[in-house]
N, CA, C and O atoms as CSV, one atom per row, in Angstrom:
chain,resi,resn,atom,element,x,y,z
A,1,MET,N,N,9.601,58.164,1.929
A,1,MET,CA,C,10.474,57.077,2.349
A,1,MET,C,C,9.688,56.006,3.077
A,1,MET,O,O,9.934,54.814,2.890
A,2,ASP,N,N,8.750,56.420,3.899
A,2,ASP,CA,C,7.952,55.446,4.629
A,2,ASP,C,C,7.110,54.599,3.690
A,2,ASP,O,O,6.907,53.410,3.936
A,3,LEU,N,N,6.621,55.200,2.619
A,3,LEU,CA,C,5.796,54.474,1.652
A,3,LEU,C,C,6.617,53.382,0.970
A,3,LEU,O,O,6.120,52.272,0.782
A,4,ILE,N,N,7.840,53.671,0.605
A,4,ILE,CA,C,8.708,52.686,-0.046
A,4,ILE,C,C,9.009,51.541,0.915
A,4,ILE,O,O,9.037,50.380,0.506
A,5,LEU,N,N,9.229,51.851,2.154
A,5,LEU,CA,C,9.492,50.823,3.163
A,5,LEU,C,C,8.274,49.926,3.349
A,5,LEU,O,O,8.409,48.704,3.419
A,6,ILE,N,N,7.107,50.512,3.428
A,6,ILE,CA,C,5.875,49.724,3.596
A,6,ILE,C,C,5.633,48.849,2.371
A,6,ILE,O,O,5.303,47.671,2.509
A,7,LEU,N,N,5.794,49.414,1.170
A,7,LEU,CA,C,5.611,48.624,-0.049
A,7,LEU,C,C,6.627,47.484,-0.129
A,7,LEU,O,O,6.300,46.376,-0.554
A,8,GLY,N,N,7.841,47.766,0.279
A,8,GLY,CA,C,8.872,46.724,0.283
A,8,GLY,C,C,8.531,45.601,1.249
A,8,GLY,O,O,8.717,44.426,0.932
A,9,LEU,N,N,8.035,45.955,2.417
A,9,LEU,CA,C,7.645,44.944,3.401
A,9,LEU,C,C,6.451,44.119,2.913
A,9,LEU,O,O,6.413,42.903,3.106
A,10,VAL,N,N,5.489,44.777,2.287
A,10,VAL,CA,C,4.322,44.071,1.743
A,10,VAL,C,C,4.763,43.124,0.638
A,10,VAL,O,O,4.329,41.973,0.578
A,11,LEU,N,N,5.630,43.623,-0.235
A,11,LEU,CA,C,6.133,42.779,-1.319
A,11,LEU,C,C,6.922,41.595,-0.777
A,11,LEU,O,O,6.768,40.476,-1.266
A,12,ALA,N,N,7.752,41.823,0.212
A,12,ALA,CA,C,8.530,40.743,0.817
A,12,ALA,C,C,7.610,39.721,1.472
A,12,ALA,O,O,7.862,38.519,1.389
A,13,ALA,N,N,6.554,40.181,2.116
A,13,ALA,CA,C,5.598,39.264,2.742
A,13,ALA,C,C,4.885,38.428,1.690
A,13,ALA,O,O,4.684,37.228,1.877
A,14,LEU,N,N,4.502,39.060,0.582
A,14,LEU,CA,C,3.828,38.328,-0.490
A,14,LEU,C,C,4.751,37.274,-1.112
A,14,LEU,O,O,4.351,36.128,-1.320
A,15,VAL,N,N,5.977,37.675,-1.401
A,15,VAL,CA,C,6.940,36.732,-1.981
A,15,VAL,C,C,7.232,35.608,-0.992
A,15,VAL,O,O,7.280,34.440,-1.380
A,16,GLY,N,N,7.424,35.947,0.270
A,16,GLY,CA,C,7.680,34.933,1.287
A,16,GLY,C,C,6.505,33.978,1.435
A,16,GLY,O,O,6.695,32.770,1.577
A,17,GLY,N,N,5.296,34.516,1.402
A,17,GLY,CA,C,4.097,33.670,1.484
A,17,GLY,C,C,3.986,32.737,0.297
A,17,GLY,O,O,3.651,31.562,0.452
A,18,ALA,N,N,4.271,33.258,-0.899
A,18,ALA,CA,C,4.194,32.422,-2.100
A,18,ALA,C,C,5.250,31.318,-2.056
A,18,ALA,O,O,4.954,30.167,-2.377
A,19,VAL,N,N,6.468,31.658,-1.666
A,19,VAL,CA,C,7.534,30.654,-1.571
A,19,VAL,C,C,7.158,29.604,-0.529
A,19,VAL,O,O,7.337,28.408,-0.762
A,20,GLY,N,N,6.643,30.037,0.610
A,20,GLY,CA,C,6.231,29.102,1.652
A,20,GLY,C,C,5.105,28.200,1.196
A,20,GLY,O,O,5.103,27.005,1.491
A,21,PHE,N,N,4.145,28.762,0.476
A,21,PHE,CA,C,3.027,27.975,-0.040
A,21,PHE,C,C,3.510,26.879,-0.984
A,21,PHE,O,O,3.132,25.717,-0.840
A,22,PHE,N,N,4.342,27.250,-1.945
A,22,PHE,CA,C,4.812,26.263,-2.914
A,22,PHE,C,C,5.748,25.238,-2.275
A,22,PHE,O,O,5.751,24.074,-2.675
A,23,ALA,N,N,6.530,25.651,-1.302
A,23,ALA,CA,C,7.391,24.704,-0.597
A,23,ALA,C,C,6.529,23.697,0.152
A,23,ALA,O,O,6.821,22.502,0.134
A,24,ARG,N,N,5.480,24.161,0.807
A,24,ARG,CA,C,4.582,23.259,1.537
A,24,ARG,C,C,3.877,22.304,0.577
A,24,ARG,O,O,3.731,21.119,0.878
A,25,GLN,N,N,3.444,22.805,-0.564
A,25,GLN,CA,C,2.805,21.953,-1.564
A,25,GLN,C,C,3.750,20.842,-2.011
A,25,GLN,O,O,3.335,19.698,-2.195
A,26,ARG,N,N,4.990,21.182,-2.181
A,26,ARG,CA,C,5.973,20.186,-2.622
A,26,ARG,C,C,6.195,19.128,-1.546
A,26,ARG,O,O,6.289,17.940,-1.853
A,27,VAL,N,N,6.279,19.553,-0.290
A,27,VAL,CA,C,6.468,18.610,0.817
A,27,VAL,C,C,5.268,17.675,0.909
A,27,VAL,O,O,5.433,16.464,1.058
A,28,VAL,N,N,4.079,18.222,0.823
A,28,VAL,CA,C,2.860,17.413,0.912
A,28,VAL,C,C,2.801,16.424,-0.246
A,28,VAL,O,O,2.407,15.273,-0.063
A,29,SER,N,N,3.186,16.866,-1.420
A,29,SER,CA,C,3.185,15.985,-2.584
A,29,SER,C,C,4.161,14.820,-2.400
A,29,SER,O,O,3.831,13.678,-2.722
A,30,LYS,N,N,5.335,15.098,-1.894
A,30,LYS,CA,C,6.325,14.043,-1.644
A,30,LYS,C,C,5.814,13.067,-0.590
A,30,LYS,O,O,6.005,11.858,-0.720
A,31,GLN,N,N,5.163,13.586,0.460
A,31,GLN,CA,C,4.620,12.718,1.499
A,31,GLN,C,C,3.531,11.811,0.930
A,31,GLN,O,O,3.451,10.633,1.280
A,32,ALA,N,N,2.698,12.362,0.057
A,32,ALA,CA,C,1.638,11.565,-0.566
A,32,ALA,C,C,2.240,10.471,-1.445
A,32,ALA,O,O,1.760,9.337,-1.435
A,33,GLU,N,N,3.272,10.796,-2.194
A,33,GLU,CA,C,3.932,9.797,-3.043
A,33,GLU,C,C,4.542,8.687,-2.193
A,33,GLU,O,O,4.440,7.507,-2.530
A,34,LEU,N,N,5.172,9.071,-1.095
A,34,LEU,CA,C,5.770,8.089,-0.200
A,34,LEU,C,C,4.704,7.185,0.417
A,34,LEU,O,O,4.890,5.971,0.506
A,35,ALA,N,N,3.603,7.772,0.838
A,35,ALA,CA,C,2.512,6.984,1.424
A,35,ALA,C,C,1.931,6.020,0.400
A,35,ALA,O,O,1.620,4.877,0.736
A,36,GLU,N,N,1.782,6.459,-0.833
A,36,GLU,CA,C,1.239,5.597,-1.879
A,36,GLU,C,C,2.202,4.449,-2.187
A,36,GLU,O,O,1.772,3.308,-2.353
A,37,ALA,N,N,3.483,4.742,-2.263
A,37,ALA,CA,C,4.473,3.693,-2.516
A,37,ALA,C,C,4.494,2.688,-1.368
A,37,ALA,O,O,4.612,1.485,-1.603
A,38,THR,N,N,4.381,3.167,-0.135
A,38,THR,CA,C,4.349,2.271,1.016
A,38,THR,C,C,3.107,1.388,0.970
A,38,THR,O,O,3.184,0.191,1.244
A,39,ALA,N,N,1.976,1.969,0.627
A,39,ALA,CA,C,0.733,1.201,0.532
A,39,ALA,C,C,0.841,0.130,-0.556
A,39,ALA,O,O,0.387,-0.997,-0.360
A,40,GLU,N,N,1.429,0.469,-1.682
A,40,GLU,CA,C,1.592,-0.500,-2.768
A,40,GLU,C,C,2.524,-1.637,-2.343
A,40,GLU,O,O,2.283,-2.797,-2.676
A,41,ARG,N,N,3.589,-1.302,-1.607
A,41,ARG,CA,C,4.521,-2.329,-1.134
A,41,ARG,C,C,3.830,-3.267,-0.139
A,41,ARG,O,O,3.988,-4.485,-0.210
A,42,ILE,N,N,3.072,-2.690,0.777
A,42,ILE,CA,C,2.366,-3.505,1.762
A,42,ILE,C,C,1.346,-4.402,1.077
A,42,ILE,O,O,1.194,-5.566,1.447
A,43,GLU,N,N,0.650,-3.870,0.087
A,43,GLU,CA,C,-0.333,-4.668,-0.648
A,43,GLU,C,C,0.341,-5.817,-1.393
A,43,GLU,O,O,-0.178,-6.932,-1.414
A,44,ALA,N,N,1.483,-5.552,-1.998
A,44,ALA,CA,C,2.212,-6.599,-2.721
A,44,ALA,C,C,2.692,-7.680,-1.752
A,44,ALA,O,O,2.607,-8.870,-2.056
A,45,GLU,N,N,3.195,-7.268,-0.591
A,45,GLU,CA,C,3.640,-8.248,0.408
A,45,GLU,C,C,2.471,-9.083,0.909
A,45,GLU,O,O,2.607,-10.292,1.097
A,46,ALA,N,N,1.324,-8.449,1.127
A,46,ALA,CA,C,0.140,-9.175,1.600
A,46,ALA,C,C,-0.340,-10.163,0.546
A,46,ALA,O,O,-0.726,-11.284,0.875
A,47,THR,N,N,-0.317,-9.759,-0.702
A,47,THR,CA,C,-0.738,-10.655,-1.780
A,47,THR,C,C,0.210,-11.843,-1.892
A,47,THR,O,O,-0.233,-12.977,-2.073
A,48,ALA,N,N,1.500,-11.588,-1.786
A,48,ALA,CA,C,2.482,-12.672,-1.853
A,48,ALA,C,C,2.280,-13.639,-0.689
A,48,ALA,O,O,2.332,-14.856,-0.868
A,49,ARG,N,N,2.048,-13.089,0.507
A,49,ARG,CA,C,1.833,-13.955,1.685
A,49,ARG,C,C,0.551,-14.760,1.536
A,49,ARG,O,O,0.506,-15.936,1.898
A,50,LYS,N,N,-0.492,-14.130,1.003
A,50,LYS,CA,C,-1.754,-14.839,0.766
A,50,LYS,C,C,-1.523,-16.016,-0.184
A,50,LYS,O,O,-2.020,-17.119,0.046
A,51,ASN,N,N,-0.776,-15.769,-1.234
A,51,ASN,CA,C,-0.501,-16.842,-2.198
A,51,ASN,C,C,0.323,-17.965,-1.565
A,51,ASN,O,O,0.096,-19.141,-1.852
A,52,GLU,N,N,1.278,-17.605,-0.704
A,52,GLU,CA,C,2.057,-18.628,0.001
A,52,GLU,C,C,1.161,-19.477,0.889
A,52,GLU,O,O,1.284,-20.701,0.916
A,53,ILE,N,N,0.266,-18.828,1.610
A,53,ILE,CA,C,-0.636,-19.557,2.509
A,53,ILE,C,C,-1.554,-20.477,1.711
A,53,ILE,O,O,-1.783,-21.619,2.109
A,54,LEU,N,N,-2.076,-19.995,0.598
A,54,LEU,CA,C,-2.940,-20.833,-0.238
A,54,LEU,C,C,-2.177,-22.029,-0.803
A,54,LEU,O,O,-2.708,-23.138,-0.860
A,55,LEU,N,N,-0.949,-21.804,-1.214
A,55,LEU,CA,C,-0.138,-22.896,-1.737
A,55,LEU,C,C,0.141,-23.928,-0.652
A,55,LEU,O,O,0.048,-25.131,-0.899
A,56,GLU,N,N,0.480,-23.467,0.544
A,56,GLU,CA,C,0.724,-24.388,1.656
A,56,GLU,C,C,-0.537,-25.184,1.986
A,56,GLU,O,O,-0.465,-26.385,2.244
A,57,ALA,N,N,-1.686,-24.519,1.978
A,57,ALA,CA,C,-2.952,-25.196,2.264
A,57,ALA,C,C,-3.260,-26.229,1.194
A,57,ALA,O,O,-3.712,-27.331,1.508
A,58,ASN,N,N,-3.023,-25.889,-0.059
A,58,ASN,CA,C,-3.270,-26.844,-1.142
A,58,ASN,C,C,-2.330,-28.038,-1.037
A,58,ASN,O,O,-2.747,-29.176,-1.255
A,59,ASN,N,N,-1.074,-27.791,-0.706
A,59,ASN,CA,C,-0.116,-28.895,-0.547
A,59,ASN,C,C,-0.515,-29.794,0.608
A,59,ASN,O,O,-0.437,-31.018,0.503
A,60,GLU,N,N,-0.943,-29.192,1.711
A,60,GLU,CA,C,-1.369,-29.986,2.873
A,60,GLU,C,C,-2.613,-30.792,2.536
A,60,GLU,O,O,-2.713,-31.955,2.927
A,61,ALA,N,N,-3.550,-30.209,1.830
A,61,ALA,CA,C,-4.758,-30.933,1.430
A,61,ALA,C,C,-4.393,-32.101,0.518
A,61,ALA,O,O,-4.956,-33.189,0.644
A,62,LEU,N,N,-3.463,-31.880,-0.388
A,62,LEU,CA,C,-3.036,-32.953,-1.288
A,62,LEU,C,C,-2.376,-34.079,-0.501
A,62,LEU,O,O,-2.628,-35.252,-0.774
A,63,LYS,N,N,-1.535,-33.736,0.471
A,63,LYS,CA,C,-0.896,-34.755,1.313
A,63,LYS,C,C,-1.947,-35.566,2.062
A,63,LYS,O,O,-1.861,-36.792,2.132
A,64,LEU,N,N,-2.940,-34.875,2.623
A,64,LEU,CA,C,-3.982,-35.572,3.370
A,64,LEU,C,C,-4.792,-36.494,2.467
A,64,LEU,O,O,-5.146,-37.603,2.867
A,65,ARG,N,N,-5.084,-36.047,1.263
A,65,ARG,CA,C,-5.820,-36.902,0.323
A,65,ARG,C,C,-5.004,-38.137,-0.036
A,65,ARG,O,O,-5.521,-39.254,-0.058
A,66,LYS,N,N,-3.718,-37.919,-0.319
A,66,LYS,CA,C,-2.863,-39.060,-0.677
A,66,LYS,C,C,-2.754,-40.029,0.495
A,66,LYS,O,O,-2.833,-41.243,0.306
A,67,ARG,N,N,-2.575,-39.505,1.696
A,67,ARG,CA,C,-2.453,-40.351,2.883
A,67,ARG,C,C,-3.750,-41.143,3.108
A,67,ARG,O,O,-3.704,-42.324,3.450
A,68,GLY,N,N,-4.874,-40.508,2.921
A,68,GLY,CA,C,-6.161,-41.176,3.104
A,68,GLY,C,C,-6.397,-42.251,2.067
A,68,GLY,O,O,-6.927,-43.310,2.400
A,69,ARG,N,N,-6.028,-42.022,0.843
A,69,ARG,CA,C,-6.215,-43.014,-0.227
A,69,ARG,C,C,-5.263,-44.183,-0.064
A,69,ARG,O,O,-5.579,-45.308,-0.450
A,70,GLY,N,N,-4.110,-43.920,0.501
A,70,GLY,CA,C,-3.149,-45.003,0.714
A,70,GLY,C,C,-3.634,-46.007,1.743
A,70,GLY,O,O,-3.193,-47.157,1.730
A,71,ARG,N,N,-4.516,-45.610,2.624
A,71,ARG,CA,C,-5.039,-46.505,3.659
A,71,ARG,C,C,-6.363,-47.129,3.258
A,71,ARG,O,O,-6.996,-47.815,4.060
A,72,GLY,N,N,-6.776,-46.903,2.051
A,72,GLY,CA,C,-8.007,-47.514,1.582
A,72,GLY,C,C,-9.243,-46.688,1.890
A,72,GLY,O,O,-10.363,-47.141,1.655
A,73,ALA,N,N,-9.064,-45.530,2.394
A,73,ALA,CA,C,-10.222,-44.677,2.709
A,73,ALA,C,C,-10.683,-43.958,1.467
A,73,ALA,O,O,-9.924,-43.752,0.520
A,74,ARG,N,N,-11.942,-43.581,1.493
A,74,ARG,CA,C,-12.472,-42.840,0.357
A,74,ARG,C,C,-12.273,-41.343,0.574
A,74,ARG,O,O,-12.232,-40.864,1.707
A,75,ALA,N,N,-12.153,-40.634,-0.509
A,75,ALA,CA,C,-12.032,-39.170,-0.407
A,75,ALA,C,C,-13.384,-38.610,0.008
A,75,ALA,O,O,-14.419,-39.147,-0.387
A,76,PRO,N,N,-13.398,-37.563,0.782
A,76,PRO,CA,C,-14.693,-36.986,1.200
A,76,PRO,C,C,-15.451,-36.451,-0.006
A,76,PRO,O,O,-14.844,-36.046,-0.997
A,77,PRO,N,N,-16.762,-36.448,0.077
A,77,PRO,CA,C,-17.540,-35.962,-1.076
A,77,PRO,C,C,-17.284,-34.480,-1.289
A,77,PRO,O,O,-17.078,-33.725,-0.339
A,78,ARG,N,N,-17.299,-34.090,-2.527
A,78,ARG,CA,C,-17.046,-32.702,-2.864
A,78,ARG,C,C,-18.362,-31.919,-2.820
A,78,ARG,O,O,-19.439,-32.448,-3.095
A,79,ALA,N,N,-18.231,-30.655,-2.469
A,79,ALA,CA,C,-19.390,-29.778,-2.456
A,79,ALA,C,C,-19.773,-29.475,-3.888
A,79,ALA,O,O,-18.907,-29.381,-4.757
A,80,PRO,N,N,-21.073,-29.319,-4.146
A,80,PRO,CA,C,-21.480,-29.022,-5.526
A,80,PRO,C,C,-20.932,-27.671,-5.983
A,80,PRO,O,O,-20.864,-26.713,-5.213
A,81,ALA,N,N,-20.549,-27.625,-7.235
A,81,ALA,CA,C,-20.000,-26.386,-7.810
A,81,ALA,C,C,-21.118,-25.365,-7.965
A,81,ALA,O,O,-22.255,-25.708,-8.290
A,82,GLU,N,N,-20.776,-24.114,-7.726
A,82,GLU,CA,C,-21.775,-23.052,-7.877
A,82,GLU,C,C,-21.701,-22.454,-9.239
A,82,GLU,O,O,-22.466,-21.542,-9.555
């Protein structure tokens, strides 16, 4: 009787360990997916903001060029292309 009890406890521990292992793997996998999705969202937001800033800078530069030409001033010399 004692042998059956010990084998049952060992088997229960093994099954419990396996269930716990796979449950933990699933949780870790979900956390990794969430972190990756968050990183992709942050990257997309940063790229969109970068593009907005570049567009605003280009518009401001265009306004300054137009304003300068309207007063008879010359446009500043351009840097040589690389």
